[in-house]
C-alpha positions as CSV (number, residue, x, y, z in Angstrom):
1,X,192.2,117.6,182.9
2,X,195.9,118.2,182.6
3,X,197.6,120.0,185.5
4,X,201.2,121.2,185.8
5,X,203.4,122.1,188.8
6,X,206.8,123.6,189.3
7,X,208.9,122.1,192.1
8,X,211.9,124.4,192.1
9,X,213.6,123.7,188.7
10,X,211.5,120.5,188.2
11,X,208.3,120.4,186.1
12,X,205.6,117.8,186.8
13,X,202.7,117.3,184.3
14,X,199.6,115.2,184.9
15,X,198.4,113.2,182.0
16,X,195.0,111.7,182.6
17,X,194.0,108.3,181.1
18,X,190.4,108.3,182.6
19,X,188.3,109.1,185.6
20,X,186.3,106.6,187.7
21,X,183.3,107.3,189.8
22,X,183.0,104.5,192.4
23,X,180.9,103.8,195.5
24,X,182.8,103.4,198.7
25,X,182.1,99.6,198.7
26,X,184.3,99.1,195.6
27,X,187.5,100.3,197.1
28,X,187.3,102.2,200.4
29,X,184.5,100.7,202.5
30,X,183.2,103.3,205.0
31,X,184.0,106.3,202.8
32,X,180.3,106.9,202.2
33,X,178.2,110.0,201.8
34,X,177.9,110.5,205.6
35,X,181.7,110.3,206.1
36,X,182.5,112.5,203.1
37,X,179.9,115.2,204.2
38,X,181.4,115.2,207.7
39,X,184.9,115.9,206.2
40,X,183.8,119.4,205.1
41,X,183.6,121.4,201.9
42,X,187.2,120.8,201.0
43,X,186.3,117.2,199.9
44,X,183.7,118.3,197.3
45,X,186.1,118.3,194.3
46,X,186.9,114.7,195.0
47,X,183.3,113.3,195.1
48,X,180.5,113.2,192.6
49,X,177.0,114.7,193.0
50,X,175.8,111.4,194.5
51,X,178.8,111.4,196.9
52,X,180.6,108.6,195.1
53,X,184.4,108.8,195.2
54,X,186.0,110.2,192.0
55,X,189.3,108.5,191.2
56,X,191.7,109.7,188.5
57,X,194.0,107.3,186.7
58,X,196.9,109.4,185.5
59,X,200.6,109.4,184.7
60,X,202.9,112.0,186.1
61,X,205.6,113.2,183.7
62,X,208.6,114.6,185.5
63,X,211.2,116.8,183.7
64,X,214.3,117.2,185.8
65,X,217.5,118.4,184.0
66,X,218.1,116.2,181.0
67,X,215.9,113.4,182.4
68,X,212.2,112.7,181.7
69,X,210.4,110.3,183.9
70,X,207.0,108.6,183.8
71,X,205.7,107.9,187.3
72,X,203.2,105.0,187.0
73,X,201.8,104.2,183.6
74,X,198.1,103.7,184.2
75,X,196.0,100.9,182.8
76,X,197.0,100.7,179.1
77,X,195.2,99.4,176.0
78,X,194.2,95.9,175.1
79,X,195.0,94.5,178.5
80,X,192.8,91.7,179.9
81,X,191.8,92.8,183.4
82,X,189.1,91.8,185.9
83,X,188.0,95.4,186.6
84,X,185.4,96.4,184.1
85,X,186.7,99.9,183.5
86,X,190.2,98.6,183.0
87,X,189.5,95.6,180.7
88,X,190.5,95.8,177.0
89,X,190.6,99.6,176.8
90,X,191.0,101.3,173.5
91,X,191.9,104.9,174.4
92,X,194.0,107.5,172.7
93,X,196.2,108.1,175.7
94,X,199.5,107.5,173.9
95,X,198.5,109.9,171.1
96,X,197.5,112.5,173.8
97,X,200.9,112.0,175.4
98,X,202.6,112.7,172.1
99,X,200.4,115.7,171.4
100,X,201.4,117.2,174.8
101,X,205.0,117.0,173.8
102,X,206.0,113.8,175.4
103,X,206.9,111.2,172.7
104,X,207.7,107.8,174.3
105,X,211.3,107.8,172.9
106,X,212.1,111.0,175.0
107,X,211.6,109.2,178.3
108,X,214.7,108.2,180.2
109,X,213.0,106.4,183.1
110,X,209.6,104.7,183.9
111,X,209.1,104.6,187.7
112,X,206.6,102.1,189.2
113,X,205.4,102.8,192.7
114,X,204.1,99.2,192.8
115,X,202.9,96.4,190.5
116,X,199.2,96.8,190.2
117,X,197.3,96.9,186.9
118,X,196.5,100.6,187.0
119,X,200.1,101.5,187.5
120,X,202.0,99.4,184.9
121,X,199.6,99.2,181.9
122,X,201.3,101.6,179.5
123,X,204.7,99.9,180.3
124,X,204.0,98.1,177.0
125,X,202.0,98.2,173.8
126,X,201.1,95.4,171.4
127,X,202.8,95.6,168.0
128,X,202.4,92.8,165.5
129,X,200.8,90.6,168.1
130,X,203.6,91.0,170.6
131,X,203.9,93.1,173.8
132,X,206.9,95.5,173.5
133,X,208.1,98.3,175.8
134,X,206.3,101.6,175.1
135,X,209.3,103.6,176.1
136,X,212.2,102.2,174.1
137,X,215.0,104.3,175.6
138,X,213.9,104.2,179.2
139,X,215.1,102.3,182.2
140,X,212.1,100.8,184.0
141,X,212.5,101.1,187.8
142,X,210.9,98.9,190.5
143,X,211.7,98.1,194.1
144,X,213.2,94.7,194.3
145,X,210.9,93.6,197.2
146,X,207.9,94.3,195.0
147,X,208.8,91.9,192.3
148,X,209.9,89.3,194.9
149,X,206.4,89.6,196.5
150,X,204.5,88.9,193.3
151,X,206.8,86.0,192.3
152,X,206.0,84.5,195.7
153,X,202.3,85.1,195.2
154,X,202.4,83.6,191.7
155,X,205.1,80.9,191.5
156,X,204.0,80.4,187.9
157,X,204.2,84.0,186.6
158,X,202.2,83.2,183.5
159,X,199.1,83.0,185.8
160,X,199.4,86.7,186.4
161,X,198.2,88.5,183.3
162,X,199.8,91.8,184.1
163,X,203.2,90.2,184.6
164,X,202.9,88.6,181.2
165,X,201.8,91.7,179.3
166,X,203.4,94.5,181.3
167,X,206.5,93.3,183.1
168,X,208.0,90.3,181.3
169,X,208.5,92.2,178.0
170,X,210.7,94.8,179.7
171,X,212.6,92.0,181.4
172,X,213.1,90.3,178.1
173,X,214.3,93.6,176.6
174,X,216.8,94.1,179.5
175,X,215.2,97.4,180.5
176,X,214.1,96.6,184.1
177,X,216.2,97.8,187.1
178,X,215.4,96.3,190.5
179,X,216.5,98.7,193.2
180,X,216.4,99.2,197.0
181,X,213.5,100.8,198.7
182,X,215.3,104.1,199.3
183,X,217.0,104.3,195.9
184,X,217.9,107.6,194.4
185,X,216.7,107.4,190.8
186,X,217.9,110.7,189.4
187,X,220.4,113.1,191.0
188,X,221.1,116.3,189.0
189,X,222.0,119.9,189.7
190,X,218.4,120.7,189.0
191,X,217.0,118.3,191.5
192,X,216.8,114.8,193.0
193,X,214.1,112.2,192.6
194,X,214.1,109.1,194.9
195,X,211.9,106.4,196.3
196,X,210.7,106.4,199.9
197,X,209.2,103.2,201.5
198,X,205.4,103.4,202.0
199,X,204.5,99.8,202.5
200,X,201.2,98.2,203.3
201,X,199.2,98.5,200.1
202,X,201.9,96.1,198.8
203,X,205.1,94.9,200.5
204,X,207.3,96.8,198.0
205,X,205.2,99.9,197.7
206,X,207.2,103.1,197.4
207,X,206.2,106.7,197.0
208,X,208.4,109.3,195.3
209,X,210.1,112.4,196.7
210,X,211.3,115.2,194.5
211,X,213.7,117.8,195.9
212,X,214.9,120.9,194.0
213,X,216.6,123.6,196.1
214,X,214.2,124.3,199.0
215,X,211.2,122.9,197.1
216,X,209.9,119.4,197.7
217,X,207.1,117.3,196.4
218,X,205.7,113.9,197.5
219,X,204.0,111.6,194.9
220,X,201.7,109.3,196.8
221,X,201.3,106.2,194.7
222,X,198.6,104.2,196.5
223,X,199.7,105.2,200.0
224,X,196.7,107.4,199.7
225,X,194.0,106.4,197.2
226,X,191.7,109.3,197.8
227,X,191.9,112.6,199.8
228,X,189.3,111.2,202.3
229,X,192.1,109.1,203.7
230,X,193.9,112.3,204.7
231,X,191.0,113.1,207.0
232,X,190.4,109.4,207.9
233,X,193.6,107.4,207.5
234,X,192.0,104.3,209.0
235,X,189.7,104.1,205.9
236,X,191.6,101.5,203.9
237,X,191.3,99.2,200.9
238,X,191.2,95.7,202.3
239,X,190.0,94.5,198.9
240,X,193.4,95.2,197.4
241,X,195.9,95.9,200.3
242,X,198.4,93.3,201.1
243,X,198.5,94.4,204.7
244,X,195.8,96.9,205.6
245,X,197.0,97.5,209.2
246,X,200.4,98.4,207.8
247,X,198.8,100.7,205.2
248,X,197.0,102.5,207.9
249,X,200.2,102.8,210.0
250,X,202.0,104.2,206.9
251,X,199.3,106.9,206.4
252,X,199.4,107.8,210.1
253,X,203.2,108.2,209.9
254,X,203.0,110.2,206.8
255,X,200.4,112.8,207.8
256,X,202.4,114.7,210.4
257,X,205.5,114.5,208.2
258,X,203.7,116.0,205.2
259,X,202.0,118.7,207.3
260,X,205.3,119.7,209.0
261,X,207.4,119.6,205.9
262,X,204.8,121.6,203.9
263,X,205.9,119.8,200.8
264,X,203.6,119.7,197.8
265,X,201.6,116.5,197.7
266,X,200.7,115.0,194.3
267,X,198.0,112.3,194.6
268,X,198.4,109.5,192.1
269,X,194.6,108.9,192.1
270,X,193.4,112.3,193.2
271,X,191.1,114.0,190.7
272,X,191.5,117.6,189.9
273,X,193.0,119.4,191.7
274,X,195.5,116.7,192.3
275,X,198.2,118.8,193.9
276,X,198.0,120.4,197.3
277,X,199.2,120.5,200.9
278,X,198.3,118.5,204.0
279,X,197.2,120.9,206.8
280,X,196.3,120.4,210.4
281,X,192.9,121.7,211.7
282,X,191.1,121.3,215.0
283,X,188.9,118.7,213.3
284,X,191.9,116.7,211.8
285,X,194.0,116.8,208.7
286,X,192.7,118.3,205.4
287,X,194.0,118.5,201.9
288,X,194.3,122.1,200.6
289,X,194.7,122.4,196.8
290,X,197.9,124.3,195.9
291,X,196.2,127.4,194.5
292,X,194.8,127.9,198.0
293,X,197.8,126.7,199.9
294,X,200.4,129.0,198.4
295,X,201.7,126.7,195.6
296,X,202.1,127.7,192.0
297,X,200.3,125.3,189.7
């Protein structure tokens, strides 16, 4: 389901590649039926009838002045991956992107929150047997520490499939910009879009903040995989986190900040409704979809 939000003079559109229904044991051990039921009714849009976690894999398209940015490019087609739902996909996501009015050549930037397979897949497409950048006119943006981390983990980059098929081609085409953790990516009269460090899931992980006038939005990346982590920030993904203790500390730091700032929160893996606000209650923090929280979807 496509959703769209206005952040001052900036428009953000969600383009869904696919949804995943997963037991807690796959990604977030402990986020089981009992814990989700204890969170309250607000969690129900984000779990299935059998209380599995519902995860969305989607790209956020940000139109800000004369710039168009893709925030995280999902899994992609024809990519060899170890996760069953990600492996060798043959979807019409790119066609859907074009139908929605977002041809690849109109993008000025591709912003990666981190270098995992479900965030960089549509960086490239295969043409005539060769991986080439999907967005020919875009600068691809990544935090320098993120690439450094993966090069240290895999001294022989060819052993990391996603590097070969989704990162090396944009390096070869001179489209990759490595930037600091607090880098301002776009600064226009209509608004500003910048990175903010949210480490733990990976060492170079960064979320994205949009500011336009008095309006602000926070794009989570994988600082939060699922809304249940808003209520229970200690629930973490040890299976894929680089440093789970740091990931927990990042969420515990973010929650009061997001609640106090009242900025729109856009969950990179939150199913519909993906946008809302972090609110304090006597029982703990909750996620309130923007239609209920005063936002204008």
